[in-house]
N, C-alpha and C positions, 0 to 999 in steps of 0.2 A: 504493499500499499504506500502511496507516494505519501510526502510530508504533508501537502495541501490537503489531501483527504482525510488524514488524521487529524490536522487542525480541524476542518470542517465538522468531523465526527464529534469530536471534543467538544466544539461549542455547541452544536446541536444536543449533545448528551447533557451539558451543563445547562443549556435553557431549560430543556425537559425537567431536569431536576428542582431547577429554581421554581417552575411553574408548577409542580406538584407539592413542592414545599409552601408556596405562596396559598395554593388551594386548602393544603391541610391547615396552614394558619387561620385562613377565613373559616373554616368549617368548626376549629377548637375555640376561636373567640365566639362567634354566633352561637355556638352551644354551652358557651361558659355559664355559670351562676352570675359572674361579673356583667356578663353582657345582659341577663336576664333583669338584674338588680340595677344595673345603669338605665334601661330603658324605662322600668318602673318609677326610677326615682327621676329621672328626667321630666317626665310628665307631670308629676306632682309639684317639683322644684321651679318648673318653667313657670305652670300656672300659678303657684302661689307666689312668685317672684313679682309676675308681671301684673297680677291685681290686688296682691296683699292680703286675699282672702285665704279660707282654712279648706283643704280638700280631702275629701272621704271617697274609697274606691271599695265598693264591696268585693269585688273579683277581679282578677288580671291574670290573662293567658297570654303566652308569646309563642308564635310557630316560627320556629328559626328555619324552617323549609322554604315559607313564603315570606319570611322577615315580617310578620304581621303581629301586632300588638293589639288585645282585645280587652277594652274596659266595661265593665258592667256596673252598674248603680253608681255612678260619678256624681258627685256632690260638691258644689263650691259654695262656702258660707261667706257671706259680707257681713255687714253691720246690722242686719235687721235683727228684732227679737229673736229670742228661742221659740215663741208661738208662731211665728211667721214661718212660710215657705222659705227656703233657700235662695240665694241669688239666683244658681241656676242648678238645675238637676236633669239629669242625661240617663234614658235607659241603657243605651251603650254607645260606643263608639269605638272605630277600628282605625288604626294606623298602620300605613305600609311603609315601612322603612327602606331607604337605600343607603348604602356602604358609600361614602365617598372616600373614607381613607381608614384603611386599617391601622397602619403605622400610628397614626394620628388618632384613631379610635374617634373618627368623625361620622355622623350620621345624618342623614338629611330625610325628608319626608314626601314620600311617593303621592301619597293619598291619603284624605281623612274622610271617614263616612261616619255620619251622628246619626242617633235615631231618638225621635222624641225627645229633643231639648226644650226643657220648660225654663224660660225667663221670670223671675219675679222681682219688678222694681219697685221700690218704694222713693216717693218723692215728697220730700218735706214741705212746709211752708215759705221756707227761705230757699227751696231749689235744690237743697241738698239730697243725695241719694243714699242707699245702702251699698253703695260699690266702695271698697275701701281704698286706701292708699297704697302704693306696692311698697314690698318690703326692700327698701334702699337704704341701706347702712348710712350714714353721715360719717364722711371720712375728712379729718382735717388736712386742708391744702388741696382736696380733690375738687371737683367742679360741682356745682349743686345740680348739674343736667346729668343723668346716667342713662345708659343704654338698659330697657327692661324687656325687649321683645325683637327678636330679628329672627324673622318665619319666613319660610319657602316652603309650597305647597303646591305638587303638580296638579291634583284636582281634588274637588271636596263635595260633599253633599251632605244636605240638612234635611231631614225627612220627619214630617209629621210634627212642627214646631209651634209651640204656642209661647207669646211673649204677654205678659199680662202688667199693666200698672195697677198698683194698689187702689182699689175704690174706682178704679174705671175701666174695668174691663178686659177680655182678654182677646187676644188676635191671633189667628193661626197663620203660620208662615213655613214655605220650603223655600230652600236654597242649594242650587248648583252653580260649580264654576271651575275654571281653570286657572293655572299659573296664578295662584295669589301670593303676594308678597305682601309684609307687613314689618314695618319696623316703628319702634315707639321710645321715645325718651320720655323720662320723668324730671321736670323742673320742681325741686323742692320749694324754691323760692316763691312758686306760683302761689299753692301747689298747681301744677297744670300737666297734662300729658301732651307732647307734640308726636303726631304720627304721620306716617307715608304709607298709603294703601294703594295697592292695585292687584283689579282681577280682571281677567282678559279670557273669556269672557264670564259675564254673572248673569244667570237665569233665574230670576225670582220671582215667587207666588205669595201674596199677601191677602188671604181671604179670598175674594172674587176677583181680584187685582191679578194679572198676570201681563206684563208689558212683554215686549220683545226682549229676549237677549242682549245685555249691553255689556260695553269694557268700561271699566271705571278706574280711574287714577287720581287720587285725591291729596292733599296735604290738609291735616286739620289740627286743632288745639282745643283739648278739652279741659275744661276748669268746673269748679263746683257748680256753678249756676250757668254755665255757658259753653255753649258749642259752637268754635268758628271753624267754618270750611274756608282756608286760608286761598286756596286754588281746588279746582275739579273740574276734571273732563269726560264726559260720558258719550260713547260712540255706539252707535249700532247701524250696521250698514253704511249707507252713505249719510245717515245723519249724525250730527255731533253737538254737544251743547258745551259750553265753558262757562262756569259760574263761580261764584265766590259770595260769603255773606254768613249769616250766623244765626242760631236759635238762643234765644234769651229767655231767661228766667223759666226753668223746667218745671215748676211747679204749674204756672199758666203761662204756658209757650207762646212767644212770640217771634215767627220766623221772618226775616227779610234776606234775600240775595238778589244780586246782579246778575244778568245772563246774556249770554251772545249766542245765538243758537241756530243752525242750518239745518232745515228738516226736510227731509225726502217727501213728498206727499205719498207717494206708493207705500211708503213705511207707516206713515202715519193713519193713513185712512181705516184700515181694522181696528184702531185705537179709539179714534173719533167718530167712527161708526158712520161717515158721509161716503158712501161709495160712489156717488156722483162726483166727488172729485178724483180724476184718474192720474194725473201725473203732474210734475212739475218740483219748483223747489222752494220753499218758503224761509227767508232769513228773518230773525226776529229778536231786537235787542232792547234790553229795559230793565225793569226790575218787579218782582213779585214778592207781595207780603202775604201771611197766613196767621191768623189767630184762631183758626177753627173752622169747621166745616159750614159754617154761614156767614163767616168773615175772613174774606181772602180778596186780593186783588192782583191782577196782573197788566201792567202798562209797558207798552215798547212802541217802537218804529217797525214796521211793515214793509218788507221787500220780496216780492214775487217774481218768478221767472219761468218760462217754459210750463205755464198752468194751464190745465184742460179739465173743463166741466163737460158732463153730459148726463142728460136724464130723459124721458120719454118726449119732451118737447124743446128743449135747447142744447146746441152744442157748440162750445166755445172751444177754441185752439190757440196755443202759443200766446197767452197772455202774460203781460206783466202786470205787477200789482205794485201800488205804492200807499202808504197812510199810516195813521196813527192807530192802534188799537188796545182796548181795554177789557178785560173780562173780569168776572164776579160771579157771586151766586146767581144772580139773576140771568146772566148768559156773557156774551160777546158782542161788544160795540166797536165800529171802527169811524173814524172823522175823517175829512179829506180825503177819500179814496179815489185814486184813479186807477183805471182799467184799460189797457190796450192791447188788441189782439185783433182776432178773426171769428165774426160768427160765420158756422159752417153748415151747409145742407149737403146732400147728396149730389147736389147740381151745381155746387160751387162753394166759394166764400166771400164774404165782405168785411173789409177792414172796420173796426168799430174804436172809438175813443170815448171813454163814459167818465166823467167827474161825478161823485157822489158825495153829498155833503155829509150824510150820516146814515150808517147800515147798523141796524139791530137785529141779533139772532137769538132768538129764545126757543131751544129744543130745536125743531127743524121748520120753523116759521121765521122769515124774513121780512123786515120792515127797512123799506129804502126812501129816503126824504132827500129832496133837492138835486135830482138826475138831472144831468146834462149831457146827453147821448146824441153823437156825431156817427149816423150810419145811412149807407145807400143814397150819400150825397145830401142828405137833409140832416133834421135835428129832432130830439125829442126832449120837452122840458117838463119835468113834472115829479110824482111820486111812484112808488109801486111797493106790491106785497107778492110774496111767493110763501105758499101755505103747503106746509108739509114736504117743502122742495119739490113739488109737482103741479100745483094749483096757481096759476099768475093773475094778477090784476094790476091796472096800471091807470092813472089819470093824470091829464096833462095836455100838452099842446104838442102837434106835429106840424113841422115845416119844411117844405122844399124836398119831401122823400122823392125820389126817382121811381115811378112806378114800373119802368122797364126792368131795372135791378131787381125790384122786388120779386115781379112777375118771375123772371127768370130762374130765381131760386125757390 
């Protein structure tokens, strides 16, 4: 055998021995009592450090073949009285682990599956809750800001959840998502939490409300009686919303946000339940306020492009829309609205330009006041109504309409 072949055989043999030794090391580590205790201890320590609460686990099981940890009867106690439900109770949870480094004994989370999480939140008159402060020791010479959570999860699911605010009722929820990252710092000087959270995407169900899956990236600050969203971006398909604002006074919440949204009509139509809107993009920039189901408002500047509307009577294509929009418990209103596009039939189309002083949408009923419409070489001045978005009526003055154009279409 030549010297080159001997060296090749020696290298291959050494590599095989090293790989076998590495595999044996992995098998020994993940089957060891150290690894079992480490995983269980990590779950308890991570939650207790990040929340400051006390954790109980009824049973714990670890399957080293699948690197799967299963917890049953998980309970997190906050500062609530002993006769009240705990801050969090979970029927069962499963965590899939990934070995990032055997030598450094570093473990990551591949997936998290939670069954029947029950959250019980107490909000006092001053807005303080039963969420405790993190267990962060004060150290001389150290910064007042310390990291308490740095988490990355490949995918997660929360099934049959329930969120309850004491004396205010319960709300069911479920959620699923991928690529969850969360990093939280605790500032003792506040005290406050500084968080950075990303989920791409999130699929949330809250009662009967089930929006489309969205991607979320946000930076937030949580204080004793205030939650500030310093910046957030929500995306879904071709739609996206950038927003910032705060929730003040948790005992009697007051929410105020500034937003800049670009929404695809095709994606929003199933939520708005107005199938007559077919295509286009709507941009809306403004602010929103909320004090309850009967006390909220949205105000902003509207700009729409490529809009299409079609019902049994009217077909509008290629429209641009501009105006000021407000919304509240009564419905949606627009002022100074301008619409430019084409009125379309099977035989042709006619350009039209409309200025509308005021539009009121109540359910599926439209009230239009101060219409100045140019079409077919003439004009219409007056008011109009659309009932149930199918029955039209108008009153006003028509002038200089070209009969030949009308008959042709």
